[in-house]
Every structure is written in structure tokens, then in C-alpha cells.
C-alpha positions in Angstrom: 92.9 115.2 118.6 96.7 115.3 118.2 98.7 113.2 115.8 99.9 109.9 117.3 103.5 109.6 118.6 104.0 106.1 117.3 102.4 103.1 115.6 101.0 101.7 118.8 99.3 104.9 119.8 97.9 105.2 116.3 96.5 101.7 116.3 95.0 102.3 119.8 93.3 105.5 118.7 92.0 103.8 115.6 90.5 100.9 117.6 88.9 103.3 120.1 87.2 105.2 117.3 86.1 101.9 115.7 84.6 100.7 118.9 82.6 103.8 119.3 81.2 103.5 115.7 80.3 99.9 116.2 78.4 100.8 119.4 76.6 103.8 117.9 75.7 102.4 114.5 74.6 98.7 114.8 74.3 98.3 111.0 78.0 98.8 110.7 79.0 96.7 113.7 79.9 93.6 111.7 81.7 95.6 109.1 83.8 97.5 111.7 84.6 94.2 113.5 85.8 92.6 110.2 87.9 95.5 109.1 89.3 96.8 112.4 88.4 95.1 115.7 89.3 91.5 114.9 92.8 92.5 113.9 95.9 92.6 116.1 97.7 95.5 114.4 97.3 98.2 111.8 99.0 96.2 109.0 96.6 93.3 109.4 93.6 95.6 109.2 95.0 97.5 106.2 95.8 94.3 104.2 92.3 93.0 104.9 90.6 96.2 103.7 92.7 96.6 100.6 92.8 93.0 99.5 89.0 92.9 99.5 88.9 96.0 97.4 91.3 94.6 94.9 89.8 91.1 94.6 87.8 90.1 91.5 86.1 87.0 90.2 89.4 85.5 89.2 91.8 86.8 91.9 90.6 86.0 95.4 91.1 88.4 98.3 93.0 85.8 100.3 95.7 85.5 97.6 96.1 89.3 97.4 96.2 89.6 101.1 99.2 87.3 101.4 101.1 89.6 99.1 100.2 92.7 101.3 101.2 90.8 104.4 104.5 89.8 102.9 105.3 93.4 101.9 104.4 94.8 105.3 106.6 92.2 107.0 109.6 92.6 104.8 109.4 96.4 104.4 107.8 98.0 107.5 108.3 101.4 106.0 105.3 100.7 103.7 102.9 100.6 106.6 104.7 103.6 108.2 104.0 105.6 105.1 100.4 104.6 105.2 100.1 106.0 108.8 101.8 109.2 107.6 99.2 109.4 104.7 96.2 108.9 107.1 97.7 111.6 109.4 98.0 113.9 106.4 94.4 113.5 105.5 93.3 114.0 109.1 95.3 117.2 109.4 94.4 118.7 106.0 90.9 117.6 105.2 88.3 119.7 107.1 85.7 116.9 106.5 87.8 114.4 108.5 87.6 114.2 112.3 89.3 110.9 112.9 91.8 108.4 111.5 89.1 105.7 110.8 87.3 107.6 108.1 90.1 107.7 105.5 91.1 104.1 106.2 87.6 102.8 105.5 86.1 105.2 103.0 88.5 107.5 101.2 89.5 106.0 97.9 92.4 108.5 97.5 94.1 107.1 100.6 93.3 103.5 99.6 94.5 104.0 96.0 97.9 105.3 97.3 98.3 102.3 99.5 97.5 99.9 96.7 100.2 101.7 94.7 102.7 101.2 97.5 102.2 97.4 97.2 102.4 97.6 93.4 105.7 99.6 93.7 107.1 97.0 96.1 106.3 94.3 93.6 107.8 96.3 90.7 111.0 96.6 92.7 111.0 92.9 93.3 110.8 92.2 89.5 107.2 90.9 89.8 106.0 93.3 87.1 103.0 91.4 85.9 101.4 91.2 89.4 102.3 94.9 89.9 100.5 95.8 86.6 97.5 93.7 87.7 97.2 95.8 90.8 97.6 99.0 88.8 94.7 97.9 86.6 92.5 96.9 89.5 93.4 100.2 91.3 92.2 102.1 88.2 89.1 100.1 87.8 88.1 100.3 91.5 89.1 103.8 92.4 89.5 105.7 89.2 93.2 106.4 90.0 95.9 105.3 87.6 99.4 105.2 89.0 102.2 103.3 87.2 103.9 100.9 89.6 107.3 102.4 89.0 106.3 105.9 90.1 107.9 106.9 93.4 105.8 108.4 96.3 107.0 109.8 99.5 105.2 109.9 102.9 102.3 112.2 103.8 100.8 112.1 100.4 97.2 113.1 100.1 95.0 112.4 97.0 91.9 114.5 97.8 88.7 113.1 96.1 91.2 111.4 93.7 89.0 110.6 90.8 90.9 110.9 87.5 94.4 111.2 89.0 97.0 109.9 86.6 100.7 109.4 87.6 103.2 108.3 84.9 106.0 105.8 85.2 109.0 108.0 85.9 107.1 110.6 88.1 108.3 111.3 91.6 106.0 112.7 94.4 108.1 113.6 97.4 106.9 113.9 101.1 104.0 116.0 102.1 102.2 116.7 98.8 98.5 117.3 98.3 96.9 116.5 94.9 93.3 117.0 94.0 91.0 115.2 91.6 91.7 115.0 87.8 95.4 115.9 88.0 97.7 114.4 85.4 101.5 113.9 86.0 102.2 112.8 82.4 104.5 112.9 79.5 104.4 115.1 76.4 104.4 112.4 73.8 105.6 108.8 73.2 109.2 109.5 74.2 110.9 107.0 76.4 113.2 107.4 79.4 112.8 109.9 82.2 109.7 111.8 80.9 107.4 112.6 83.8 107.2 115.4 86.5 109.1 115.6 89.8 106.9 117.0 92.6 109.0 118.3 95.5 108.0 118.5 99.1 105.0 120.6 100.5 103.4 121.2 97.1 99.7 121.7 96.4 98.3 120.8 93.0 94.8 122.1 92.4 92.0 120.2 90.7 92.3 119.4 87.0 95.9 120.6 86.7 98.0 118.9 84.0 101.8 118.8 84.6 103.5 117.4 81.6 107.1 116.3 80.8 110.3 115.8 82.8 109.9 119.0 84.8 110.2 120.0 88.4 107.6 121.6 90.7 109.7 123.3 93.3 109.3 122.8 97.0 106.5 124.7 98.6 104.8 125.8 95.4 101.2 125.8 94.4 99.7 124.9 91.0 96.3 126.5 90.4 93.3 124.5 89.4 92.9 123.8 85.7 96.5 124.9 84.9 98.7 123.3 82.3 102.4 123.3 83.4 105.0 122.6 80.7 108.2 124.0 82.3 110.0 124.0 85.6 108.3 125.8 88.5 110.6 127.5 91.1 110.3 127.0 94.8 107.6 128.8 96.8 105.7 130.3 94.0 102.1 130.1 92.7 101.5 129.2 89.0 98.3 129.3 87.1 97.0 129.4 83.6 97.4 127.7 80.2 100.3 127.5 79.9 101.0 128.2 83.6 102.8 131.3 84.6 104.1 132.6 88.0 101.5 134.9 89.5 102.7 135.3 93.1 103.7 133.3 96.2 101.7 131.1 98.4 100.5 132.7 101.7 102.3 129.9 103.7 105.4 127.8 103.4 103.5 124.5 103.1 100.6 124.9 100.7 99.9 121.2 100.9 98.8 121.7 104.5 96.7 124.8 104.1 94.9 123.4 101.1 94.1 127.0 100.1 93.3 126.9 96.3 92.4 130.5 96.0 95.3 131.7 93.9 94.0 135.3 93.9 95.2 135.6 97.5 98.8 134.7 96.3 99.0 137.7 94.0 102.2 139.7 94.7 100.2 142.9 95.1 98.3 141.3 98.0 101.5 140.5 99.8 103.1 144.0 100.1 
């Protein structure tokens, strides 16, 4: 299945998949209808799914959904980013064979979309509601992203549990991050104090990237590494503290998802 050419094609493909699931698995039919088939577009479906995830005993889903719908109406780029994120998961995750699965079941995708709303609210000066969503996001999905953090399109949080993203962090387009990654500060300093992750980067499971440093475009951070200084473009770093050990075997490590840093050793690339 190729990536959709536009939002309409994406929504049509999503509904076709949902229809097949509802027919083949009767126990899920009502759930699929509520989440997908009763809606007239992707934005409506997404706001329904996420608002029900974020609701609690005090804050009803309907109230939260109104905020999602407002954001999607006033800033269509938020929903466009969500489609780019689903497409990224579909293309990079070998366990995913359709667009429906990440939308319904992948907490990494869902956590990123909740953050996009929290960031919208933060930009509107509605900081307390943004922080409420951050808290619910952390409680529900185990992912803690400050509402001020800036995320690009095509961002994939794979498995996602334990990911922490600080207030002044930046994650550019087409980045893949695995579980238990921290984009944090080095202390209680204020100001611009968190990492900047450039395009096409892959960050392996358990990596800690600390301080106002830059991970250059197309680079790879090995699992379990602790990165404390800038990383150049198109290199592989690994270790505690992380050091350059080679170059990724492709220009876009975020797409290959190849975490075997041994294959990136300079000696293997001669």
C-alpha cells in the first residue's frame, strides 16, 4: 500500500480498512463504528479518539473534544501533521500494515497528537489547560512532553513508554525516537536548555540527550547512550558519554530504524 496523495485519499483508505475490521471482527464492530465509521472526516475521528483517552472523572470527553475540534478548524496544519505521523509509522514500523492500527492502538502516535493540542493551547496563552493535557498525557500514555516543546511532521515515538521531552526541546521533521529516551536539561538552569533534534535522526531506546545541544541531520544515537555535546550531521554516536563511532548506512536513519550501531563502524564502510 502506497502513502496517500492527499487528506481525502487518506481518509478513504482509513475507512476502507475500518470497514473490513468491523466485518471480520464482530466484537470490535461497535468500537470501530464509534471511532471511525460514524465520522465525516479524519479530524472528527481523531478528536473523538483522543478526547476519550484524555477524559477523567472531572474533565468530560465532550469538553476536551471541543478544544480539539477548535484547534483542527483554526489550524489545519495540526491534522496534516497527524497524517504525516501516521504515514511515518506505517512506513517505518514492520509491525504495521495499515493506517488504522496506529490511530487506534499506538500510544506513541496518540501521545504526539495530544501534545500537538497542548502546544496549540500554549501558544494561545492557555497554559493551565495545556499543562492539564500534559499531565493526562503522562498519566495515560507514560509520555511526558512539555507543551512548549516544538515538534515537526513525520515524528514517530516507537513504543514510547518513558519518553521525556523538555520545555525548550525541538524535534524537526522525520525523526524516530524509541522508548525511554530523555531530551532533558543538565540541571535547574533556566532559558534555552534542551536538545535540538534535526531532520532524519534516529534515537535508540534508553538514550539520554542532555542540555542545549544539537543532534545533526541524519545522525543516529545508539541505544543507552548519554549525549552531552553537539553531534555532527550524518554520524553515529554511542556510549557514556557518547562518541562518534562511524556513519549510518543510509542518509535517513529515521526511516531504516536500524539500531545496530556495529554496522556503522567506519571499518565496515571501506
